[in-house]
Backbone as JSON Lines, residues from 0, in Angstrom:
{"i":0,"aa":"M","n":[8.4,4.65,-11.93],"ca":[8.4,5.53,-10.78],"c":[7.31,5.06,-9.81]}
{"i":1,"aa":"W","n":[7.65,5.0,-8.55],"ca":[6.71,4.6,-7.51],"c":[5.91,5.82,-7.06]}
{"i":2,"aa":"T","n":[4.63,5.61,-6.84],"ca":[3.75,6.71,-6.45],"c":[2.85,6.28,-5.3]}
{"i":3,"aa":"P","n":[2.49,7.21,-4.42],"ca":[1.57,6.86,-3.33],"c":[0.22,6.43,-3.88]}
{"i":4,"aa":"F","n":[-0.31,5.35,-3.34],"ca":[-1.59,4.82,-3.8],"c":[-2.68,5.05,-2.76]}
{"i":5,"aa":"R","n":[-2.48,4.54,-1.58],"ca":[-3.44,4.71,-0.49],"c":[-2.67,4.83,0.83]}
{"i":6,"aa":"T","n":[-3.33,5.41,1.81],"ca":[-2.78,5.45,3.16],"c":[-3.61,4.54,4.04]}
{"i":7,"aa":"A","n":[-2.97,3.54,4.57],"ca":[-3.65,2.6,5.47],"c":[-3.59,3.16,6.89]}
{"i":8,"aa":"P","n":[-4.61,2.9,7.69],"ca":[-4.64,3.44,9.05],"c":[-3.62,2.82,10.0]}
{"i":9,"aa":"N","n":[-3.15,1.61,9.65],"ca":[-2.18,0.93,10.52],"c":[-1.43,-0.13,9.71]}
{"i":10,"aa":"L","n":[-0.45,-0.74,10.33],"ca":[0.39,-1.72,9.64],"c":[-0.39,-2.97,9.23]}
{"i":11,"aa":"T","n":[-1.32,-3.41,10.05],"ca":[-2.1,-4.6,9.73],"c":[-2.9,-4.4,8.44]}
{"i":12,"aa":"A","n":[-3.57,-3.27,8.33],"ca":[-4.35,-2.97,7.12],"c":[-3.42,-2.83,5.92]}
{"i":13,"aa":"A","n":[-2.28,-2.17,6.12],"ca":[-1.33,-1.97,5.02],"c":[-0.82,-3.3,4.49]}
{"i":14,"aa":"E","n":[-0.49,-4.22,5.38],"ca":[0.01,-5.52,4.94],"c":[-1.08,-6.33,4.24]}
{"i":15,"aa":"A","n":[-2.33,-6.2,4.69],"ca":[-3.44,-6.9,4.02],"c":[-3.63,-6.35,2.61]}
{"i":16,"aa":"W","n":[-3.63,-5.03,2.46],"ca":[-3.76,-4.42,1.14],"c":[-2.59,-4.78,0.26]}
{"i":17,"aa":"Q","n":[-1.38,-4.79,0.84],"ca":[-0.19,-5.14,0.08],"c":[-0.31,-6.57,-0.46]}
{"i":18,"aa":"E","n":[-0.79,-7.48,0.36],"ca":[-0.94,-8.87,-0.08],"c":[-1.96,-8.98,-1.22]}
{"i":19,"aa":"L","n":[-3.07,-8.28,-1.11],"ca":[-4.08,-8.3,-2.18],"c":[-3.52,-7.75,-3.48]}
{"i":20,"aa":"L","n":[-2.79,-6.65,-3.39],"ca":[-2.21,-6.04,-4.59],"c":[-1.19,-6.98,-5.24]}
{"i":21,"aa":"E","n":[-0.32,-7.56,-4.42],"ca":[0.71,-8.45,-4.96],"c":[0.1,-9.72,-5.55]}
{"i":22,"aa":"E","n":[-0.99,-10.22,-4.97],"ca":[-1.68,-11.37,-5.56],"c":[-2.28,-11.01,-6.91]}
{"i":23,"aa":"G","n":[-2.61,-9.72,-7.09],"ca":[-3.13,-9.24,-8.36],"c":[-2.03,-8.87,-9.35]}
{"i":24,"aa":"G","n":[-0.78,-9.15,-8.99],"ca":[0.34,-8.89,-9.89],"c":[0.89,-7.48,-9.84]}
{"i":25,"aa":"I","n":[0.56,-6.74,-8.79],"ca":[1.02,-5.35,-8.67],"c":[2.06,-5.27,-7.56]}
{"i":26,"aa":"P","n":[3.29,-4.9,-7.9],"ca":[4.3,-4.74,-6.86],"c":[3.89,-3.61,-5.91]}
{"i":27,"aa":"C","n":[4.18,-3.78,-4.65],"ca":[3.76,-2.8,-3.65],"c":[4.84,-2.68,-2.58]}
{"i":28,"aa":"D","n":[5.07,-1.46,-2.14],"ca":[6.04,-1.22,-1.08],"c":[5.36,-0.37,-0.01]}
{"i":29,"aa":"L","n":[5.81,-0.49,1.22],"ca":[5.24,0.27,2.32],"c":[6.18,1.41,2.7]}
{"i":30,"aa":"Y","n":[5.58,2.56,3.04],"ca":[6.36,3.75,3.39],"c":[5.71,4.43,4.59]}
{"i":31,"aa":"W","n":[6.51,4.71,5.61],"ca":[6.04,5.44,6.77],"c":[6.4,6.91,6.57]}
{"i":32,"aa":"P","n":[5.4,7.8,6.52],"ca":[5.7,9.22,6.31],"c":[6.57,9.81,7.41]}
{"i":33,"aa":"D","n":[6.43,9.3,8.62],"ca":[7.24,9.77,9.74],"c":[8.25,8.68,10.09]}
{"i":34,"aa":"P","n":[9.53,8.89,9.8],"ca":[10.53,7.85,10.06],"c":[10.56,7.37,11.51]}
{"i":35,"aa":"A","n":[10.14,8.21,12.44],"ca":[10.15,7.82,13.85],"c":[9.13,6.72,14.15]}
{"i":36,"aa":"T","n":[8.12,6.58,13.29],"ca":[7.09,5.56,13.52],"c":[7.29,4.31,12.67]}
{"i":37,"aa":"R","n":[8.39,4.21,11.96],"ca":[8.63,3.05,11.09],"c":[8.55,1.76,11.9]}
{"i":38,"aa":"G","n":[7.7,0.87,11.46],"ca":[7.53,-0.4,12.14],"c":[6.49,-0.38,13.26]}
{"i":39,"aa":"D","n":[5.99,0.8,13.61],"ca":[4.96,0.92,14.65],"c":[3.64,0.41,14.07]}
{"i":40,"aa":"A","n":[3.06,-0.6,14.67],"ca":[1.85,-1.23,14.14],"c":[0.65,-0.3,14.16]}
{"i":41,"aa":"R","n":[0.7,0.76,14.95],"ca":[-0.44,1.67,15.05],"c":[-0.32,2.89,14.16]}
{"i":42,"aa":"A","n":[0.81,3.07,13.51],"ca":[1.06,4.26,12.69],"c":[0.47,4.09,11.29]}
{"i":43,"aa":"A","n":[0.1,5.21,10.69],"ca":[-0.39,5.2,9.31],"c":[0.76,4.81,8.38]}
{"i":44,"aa":"V","n":[0.42,4.06,7.32],"ca":[1.41,3.57,6.37],"c":[0.91,3.88,4.96]}
{"i":45,"aa":"V","n":[1.79,4.4,4.12],"ca":[1.44,4.7,2.73],"c":[1.86,3.53,1.85]}
{"i":46,"aa":"L","n":[0.96,3.09,0.98],"ca":[1.28,2.04,0.02],"c":[1.78,2.69,-1.26]}
{"i":47,"aa":"L","n":[2.94,2.25,-1.73],"ca":[3.52,2.77,-2.96],"c":[3.42,1.7,-4.04]}
{"i":48,"aa":"I","n":[3.01,2.12,-5.23],"ca":[2.93,1.2,-6.37],"c":[3.5,1.9,-7.6]}
{"i":49,"aa":"P","n":[3.86,1.13,-8.63],"ca":[4.34,1.75,-9.86],"c":[3.24,2.63,-10.47]}
{"i":50,"aa":"N","n":[3.63,3.78,-10.95],"ca":[2.7,4.75,-11.5],"c":[1.83,4.16,-12.61]}
{"i":51,"aa":"D","n":[2.42,3.31,-13.44],"ca":[1.67,2.76,-14.57],"c":[0.69,1.65,-14.17]}
{"i":52,"aa":"R","n":[0.64,1.29,-12.91],"ca":[-0.28,0.23,-12.45],"c":[-1.41,0.79,-11.58]}
{"i":53,"aa":"M","n":[-1.53,2.11,-11.51],"ca":[-2.51,2.74,-10.64],"c":[-3.94,2.28,-10.95]}
{"i":54,"aa":"H","n":[-4.32,2.28,-12.23],"ca":[-5.69,1.9,-12.58],"c":[-5.98,0.43,-12.26]}
{"i":55,"aa":"V","n":[-5.0,-0.43,-12.42],"ca":[-5.18,-1.85,-12.11],"c":[-5.32,-2.03,-10.59]}
{"i":56,"aa":"A","n":[-4.54,-1.29,-9.83],"ca":[-4.61,-1.38,-8.37],"c":[-5.99,-0.96,-7.87]}
{"i":57,"aa":"E","n":[-6.56,0.08,-8.46],"ca":[-7.91,0.5,-8.08],"c":[-8.9,-0.64,-8.32]}
{"i":58,"aa":"L","n":[-8.77,-1.31,-9.45],"ca":[-9.67,-2.42,-9.76],"c":[-9.51,-3.57,-8.77]}
{"i":59,"aa":"V","n":[-8.28,-3.87,-8.41],"ca":[-8.02,-4.98,-7.48],"c":[-8.7,-4.71,-6.14]}
{"i":60,"aa":"L","n":[-8.56,-3.5,-5.61],"ca":[-9.13,-3.22,-4.29],"c":[-10.63,-2.96,-4.32]}
{"i":61,"aa":"T","n":[-11.18,-2.57,-5.45],"ca":[-12.63,-2.32,-5.5],"c":[-13.42,-3.6,-5.78]}
{"i":62,"aa":"T","n":[-12.76,-4.66,-6.16],"ca":[-13.46,-5.92,-6.43],"c":[-13.45,-6.85,-5.22]}
{"i":63,"aa":"L","n":[-13.27,-6.31,-4.05],"ca":[-13.26,-7.13,-2.83],"c":[-14.65,-7.55,-2.45]}
């Protein structure tokens, strides 16, 4: 099951976090809470990851 992990302030930050997570072996998907802003580079984006990888994802982003 996919679960919300973090909310990035914009698409650029979301894609950077997504790349770091995927390099760490954690699948990641992007979700726009407001469908009207999908693809808008300035809109907040939620990163979704598998529920069982939550603790590993925290480690990946805290070791920056």
